[in-house]
Steps between C-alpha positions, in 0.01 A plus 500: 500500500685829537727411793754769404415802285559872449210739559551826318376833629239476223346206691594244234667170592810437289663166425731642233530799270484593136765708329397862463265493800581746776510307825357677800634489856315255717523237770593139554179291519499160674261234618546474878575128516505496880119532490433209263292290477258690725525836323613622158631851554747724317752740648651794315803703606792715394656498848844339530454365852161352414641324193782358711244380754276347231791289374624414849154408635408289194222729382675423171707182475637263240834577336372642166226705668750642750722609211211668320379665822847631581547653154152656496543611860832665423338683209206611716720631781729683259209694343480709819864607490566875501861456387609786275779315318568149374780422747282576802215301346730208426627498858140490628406213269808299597428551870136393456605194300751396767234532769245291307767239424550446875138390550556132416834325438422183302293588190752600235233668284477778758863601451491431126205734438630783719849477354359502147313825567793670670751396233270621223486845655877505546559417135237741363588837351191670638543859611222552753343320798159514327633300205658250737172465691314399187782263401463327838127449444560365150769259618290376789206440266734326257608265782130439571426432131796264475377313806159450340663364183735287709212342689323404178820356352570292811145369478536402136837333560386315811162391364672229296561318830127484574262251340131432547426390859844605627516540878730780608637587843620855567631689802450857623366739235668550165195610308334824391537643851877447491559658158344749259293238320456118493782429740792261465420160653127550438538635147525155333188404697307803372612436141403132521166594658429744216568220253222302664717236669365338815734575789516446874723720712609431857603819678719464808367736767859631547574569864530733680309763298288264289570657161394177330168478682423872507633606159558210260172329583318835483622593153472149350148464635404836348640379167294181510796266548441187712711567810533314830679646802716266706708563811874506435553177693251315278711523182688174562176309556342646186807399297505154655136457395610576139278808487770730353655486152722808511616769745544859379614781730641847453840637600629824650865454404680240291875442513709428191507127576119486524465501881174685563372699797126501550248521784593286799376145451592478132818303573298241692261463207792443264638225725157336516454528123840340441418209732164443331649547151281800419641773268580819688512827303583859586327776303659845506601784268852488364577816704464288817833336416775674696814483288710630789466181706613150410282296737222522755728537801553862395131591501407714803203357687258746655394430859169652597328604820425232762138612527430365151545153649347530846217745424490534124128574489445647844454206735799374697588150374816438706633624835583870467845446653606212273791535256402522133701437183317650200693486170282619213678294235698183447725389215424199282820337368522481122520121497139483623369727221375348173500832316462877527213643296587851377364735236792397278431127528538213744854466634598142579812359671790562484369839610823699514576412138147546367441825691808642331389368161162666537667824607709504182183469291 
């Protein structure tokens, strides 16, 4: 499922590149996730304001996918530059990157990917804007390729937690639609499914925008995985009925001590899982760990528009004049997390020590 890709001016869809191949200018290509599950449509653009809007409006969402989209978007926008010298081109790229970085504040992959592209250009010895343009495409496609490999590695590492007839609860969407490939939280499920294991997945609907019901259920159903949608407030009852063996969710930013920010409602699931003695795992790429912050209190929490709560899908569901509090994320304390599944392995407590150990490897 090509949620995030590069479409070259030759019409080909790229998910990476081969050395020696001349990469052509092109556009960022995305599945418009706001239309799912009713319609599967793609959007293509090289317009800076549109890319900003696509990230802001959740046309593309999920921390890894946002990072890939930002890098590919920056490359697409920069192809149109008429800058005559490298300094002017570099100033334009930096300005575009800063603008895209302001679209959403919580997902660290957004800043990581943009910074990686900008710093690469700054450190390069290239002499012309044209050379720098191609370098941007190559780096963005390298980020995309790495994300695909990362997804597969997370799946292989996390699949060891899944046995035949395992019943898994997940929240929001951390699958193929949230990354460049299998996803993070859903990747172990896909790997286990490919091995022929019998699985049952419960997908929280994920209020207020229903990413679990609209996206996770849609992609798992297409893949032939047994999936059941439940309302968010049913999770405790399902756990109490002993219908869940493990909880796996994604993460948008992880602090050095293991505190993890993810879609609002994840913290509540972790509390419920702890009470019912159910293992609770986070699955995320190692780049989601923010080494600049020591704990979750330092993670900025995005607050979104009130209309997402009171008229998220058109119809008014609360008085138009009522006050609304709409945080997009919450932070799960590290003591509620059994482990963090990354492409480098599963990190277990004590997180701050083991995160550093894995970094040194």
